[in-house]
N, C-alpha and C positions, 0 to 999 in steps of 0.2 A: 538414780539410774546411771549406768556407765557404759562406756565402750569397752569391748574386750579385744585385746590384741591377738595376733595369729598364734603365738606360742601357747597362750592360755586356752584359746579355742581348741587347739589340738589336744591339749591335756584334758580338757573337758570331754571332748569326743571319745578319747581313749577310756576315760573313767566311765562314761555312759555305756560304751560297748562291753566293758568288763562286767559292770553291774548287770546289764541285760543278759549276758551269757550265764551268769550265776543264777539269776532269778528264773530264767527260762528252764534251767536244769531242775528247778523245784516245781515246774508246772505252771508258772505264771505267764500270762499273755498281756501284751501291751494294748492299752486303749487310749483314746484322747477325748477330752471335753473342751468346750469353747472357753475362750478367755473371758467372755462376758456372761454374766448370769443375772437373773432378775434380782432387784434390790429386795423384794419380798423374801426370796430364798436366803440371800446373804445376810439379812438382818433378822433371821428367824430365832435368834438367841443361841445358836449352836457354836458360834465362832468366838465366844468369850470377848476379851478386850480387842481382838482384831476387828470387830465390827465397827469400832471407832476409827479405823484406819482405811476404810473403803474409798477407792477412787470412784466417784459417782459419774455416770454418763447421762447427759441431758437428753430429754425426749427430742424428737426431730420434727421439723416442718410444722404441719398443721397441729399436730399433737402438742408441740411446745407452745405455740401461740395460744391454743385453747387453754392449756394449763395455766399460762400466765393470766389470761383473762379471768379464769375461775378462781385464781389463787391457790391452785392445787400444787402438789409436789412437781418440781420441774425435772426431776431425774427418775428414770424407771429401771435403769440397768447399772451394774457396777462391775469393775474388774475383780476377778476372783482373788481372794486373799489366801486361799489354800486349795488343795486338790481334793480334800475329803468331802466338804459340803457339795461341790459339783458332782462328785461321785455318787452321792446319795440321790441326787436328782436324776443322774444318768441311769442308775439302776431302777429307780421307780418308773421311768419312762420306757426302758428297754428290757425289763426282766424277762418278758416272754420269749425274747430272742437270744437270751444269754444262757450259758451253761450254769448248772447248779452243782457245786458252788462255783461262783465266779472268782477266779484268782487273777487279779488285775495288777498290771504295772502302769504307773503314770509318771512321766518325766516331762516337766514343762514349767514355763514361767508363771509366777504369781506376783501380785502387786499389793503393797501396803504403803499408806501415806505416812511413813516414819519421819521423825525429825532427822534432818541430815546429821550424821555423826559417823565416826570411824567404825567400819564393820557392819553398818546397817544400810541396806540397800532398799530402795523403793521398788525395784524389780529384781527378782532373784529366782533361781530355779529350785523346785522341789522334786524329790525322787521318792515315790511311794510304791509300796506293795500293799494290797488289801485282799482279804478273803471275805466274800459276802455269801450268805446263804447257809452257813453251817457254824455251829458253836462247838464248845469243848476245848480242852487244853491243847489238843493236837494242832489247832490253828496257831496259837501263840508260839508253840514250840517251832513250827515251821517258819513263822515270821522271824523269830529271833535267830534261828540257825542260818536262814538264807541271808539275812542282813549281815550277820557276823562274818559269814564266808565271803560275801562280796567285799567287805572292808579289808579282810585279811588278804584276799587276792590282790587288792590294790596296794598292798604293802604295809598296812597298819598292823601293829602288833600289841600284845598285852592288853586286849580289850577287856573291859569290865561291863557286864550286863547287869543292870539294876532293875528289879521288878517290885511292884506293889499292886494293890487292887483298890479301886475306888470305893467298893463296898466296905472294905476294912477302914478306909479313911472316913467314910460316912459314919461308921460305928464309933470311931474315935471322937468325931464331932458330937455325936449324940451322947456318948458317955460323959463328955465334958459339960454338956448342957446347952450347946448351941442350938438355936432355933432351926428346924429342918428347912423352913422357908428361906433362910439366909445361908444355907450351906454353900452355895456358889461363892459368896463373898469370903467365907472361911477358907475355901480351897484357893482362891486367888491370892489371899494374904499368905497362906502357908506355902504356896508355890514359890514365894520370894525368899525362902529361908537361906538359900545359898548366896543370894545377892545382898540381903540386908541383915542377916544373922537373926538369932532368936529374939533379941531386944527389938529389932525393927519389925518383926512379924507381930509381936505382942503390941507394940505401939500402934501399928496399923489396925489391928483388931479393935483396940480401945477407941481409936479415933473414928472408926466406922460405926461405933455405937452398939457393938455386940454386948450381950449380957456380961456384966463385970465378973460375976461368979464363974461363968463359963470360961472367960479369958484367964482368970486366975488358976482354975483347974488345969487348963491346957498348958499354961506356963509351967506348972509343977510337973506335968507329964512330959513336956518337950525334951527335957534333959535325958529321959530314959529311952527316947526314940533314936538315939545315936545309932546310925546304920552299922557302925563297926562292932556293935555288941548286941543290938536288938534282934530277936528272932520272931518268927511268926507266932510261936507259942507264947512268948512274952507279951506281945501286943494283944493276942486274943485273950489272955488272962486279964489285961487291963480293961477290956470292953465286955467282960462276961455278962454284966448286967443288961446289956442291950444286944447281945450276940444272937440274932435271929438265925433260923436254919439257913437262910440265904448267905449270911456272913460266914457261918461255919463251913458251908460247902465251897464258898469262894476261897477260904483259907486252904482247904484241902486241894482244890484245883491249882492254887498257886504253888503249893508244895510239889505237886505232880509236874508242873511246868519246870520248876527249878531243878528237880531231880533228873528229868529227861534231858534238859539243855546241858546240865553239868557234864554228862558223860559223852556228849557229842560235839561240844565246842572245839574249835581248832586249838592245837597246843599253845599254851601260854595265856589263854583266855580264861576268864572266870565269870561266874554268875552268883548274885547274892540278893537277898531280900533287903529292901530299903524302905522302911516305914515313913520316911520323910519325902519320898518321891510322890509328887502330886500331879504335875502337868496341868497347865492352866486352862485348856480348852473345856468348854462346858458340856461337851457331848459324850465324854467317857463314862462308861457304865460298869466296867469290870477290870480285868488286868490291865496295867499300864507298865511301860518299860522304856528304858533308855540305854544307850551304849556310849561309853567314853573310852578313849585310848590313852595309854600311858604317856605322860608328858604334856597333855593338853587338858586344861581345866574344865572346859565346857563339853557337854555331850555332843556327839556327832550324829546320833540318830535317836528318834523317839516315836512312841506310838501307844496304841491301846485299843481296847474294845469299846464299840459304840453301838450297842444293839438297838437303841430306840430312835436313832436319827432317821433311818429310811422309813420307819413306820409313820412318821408325821407326814410323809408325802404319799405313801402307798396305801395307808389305811390298815396295815398289819406290820408288826415288828419283824425285822429281818436280822438275824445274827450277822455281825460285821466286826472285823478287827483289822488294823493296819499298822504299818511301820514306815516311817519317813526318814530318809537320810538327809541331814543338813548339807545339801550339795555344795553350797558356797564355802562353808567351813571345811568340808572335805577337800575341795580344790585348793583352798589356802594352805592346807597341810601338805598336800601333794606338791604344791608349787615351791615349798621350802627345800625340796631336793635340788641337787645341782642341776642347773638349767639344761646343760648338754645332755645329761642322762635322761631328764624328763622328756626332752624333745625326741631323743632317740627312741625311748619307750613308746612315745605317742604316735610317731609316724614311720618308724623304720628308717632305713638309710636313704637320705635325700641327696641326689646328685645334680650338679649343674653341668649341662652340656653346652659348652661354649662354642659360638660360631663367630668368625672374624668379620664376615660381610653379610649384614642383614638383607642386602638387596640381591644377593646371589641366589642360585637355585636352592631351595630349601628342602627338596625332596629327600636328599641324602641325610641331612641332620634329623629330619622328622622320622625317617625310617630307623635310624640308630636309636633315637629316643624311645620309639615304640618297642624295639627289641630289648632295651635296658629295662623298660617297665615290665615286660613279660618275664624278666628274670627276677622280679620282685622289688625293684628299686623304684623310688619316686624321683622323677626326672623333670627338671625345668630347663627349657631352652633359654639361654642367656646370651646376649651380645657381649663379646669380650671388650672390656674397656682398655684404654691406653694405660691407666694407672692400675695395673694388675694387683699390686700389693693391697691397695685400698679395696678393690673388688673382692679379693680373697677374704679380707677381714670382714667385709659386709656379709658375704656368704656364710662364713663361720658363725657370725653373730646371729644369723637367722636359721641356724640348725642344719646347714648343709654339711654332709660328711666328706665330700670329695668333689672332684671335677673331672670332666672328660673334654678334651679339645677335639672338635671334629676335624679330621683330615682324612685323606684317602689312604694314608699309610697305616695309621694305627688309631682307629676310632673307639676302641673298646677298653683301653687301659684306664682304670679309675685312679687318679692321682690325689695325693694329700693336698689340702689347701695350704698347709705349711710349707710345701715344697715349691721352690721357684721353678719357673717355666724352663 
């Protein structure tokens, strides 16, 4: 966990406001869920390997003492590790009061007990949009286009949207001979392809005890799944023997999504089928997708369809699909821009109104500051120091664009911080 300094906070605020403006233009509305959820919900099997990283919260008072005496579990709550599992509980409890479909925005902190290392935070922000209550390719099209537009509006360019479908991946696993009951383990290993390479994936599958013939068949197929060349038709031909009507319809829906997105993406962006895209969360049931930007190796956003998660809580399945921006990674990219430009974009023109005597009547300076603010500037009342050069350097370092020295003769002229008094 870390402290965030003012310049970055302002950059984060600007990013949030930009993203919200785009998402609201697509009809999404903001909701909030609590930081704490029941451990029973968080450990329901929907969070994949993130369930191993939960910060657990002890029971309190008499409940804790009684649990100790009985030898029961001492914790009953946990900090949320993502925003999707809490959303399922939120919808199950509140669906009667919610619109159908629910087009939800969530932006908030989540917590994972990661090993301390560069770029891995134990508290970080997620930024999600989800559509609950309706299925069909139109949902994924809107999720992809809204997220792409938000990223482009923030200044990213040459985005690549990658799409796949969990039902196609399941057909690949079945065609290779992997046990359906162990499909989750296959997905987790396959998802590490970009980190450990083909040899690493095959080694993990063997070490996990998967059927040797299935692993060998998958190893021979893996080379043909290169996303630079593989097409949906190519992959469907490889799984013909196990291609159920559900798999065939999912392939058709994926083509429809790709075709619709391709004609509506911002200029310079592209969309493609990627049969190696897996995504590690256990709750995905249909289309899955990620977005990457030119010059950055990792994806900036990811998501997919999870039609069965809410049904486990509500008693009936509810169509659901969502897209999450990797907010910390996004802020890191935006922060690479020149600091002055980033600060100016984030907050507009910031002015220091200097007063010589903090003990004098402040009515005049306060009135001037208010008028400058009404003109659209951000104004901070500052006491003028004896070492003006050092003060000007400090003001410039913290994003101030200029200064005004309060006096009766000329209180309105904004001067450059580089200009001597």
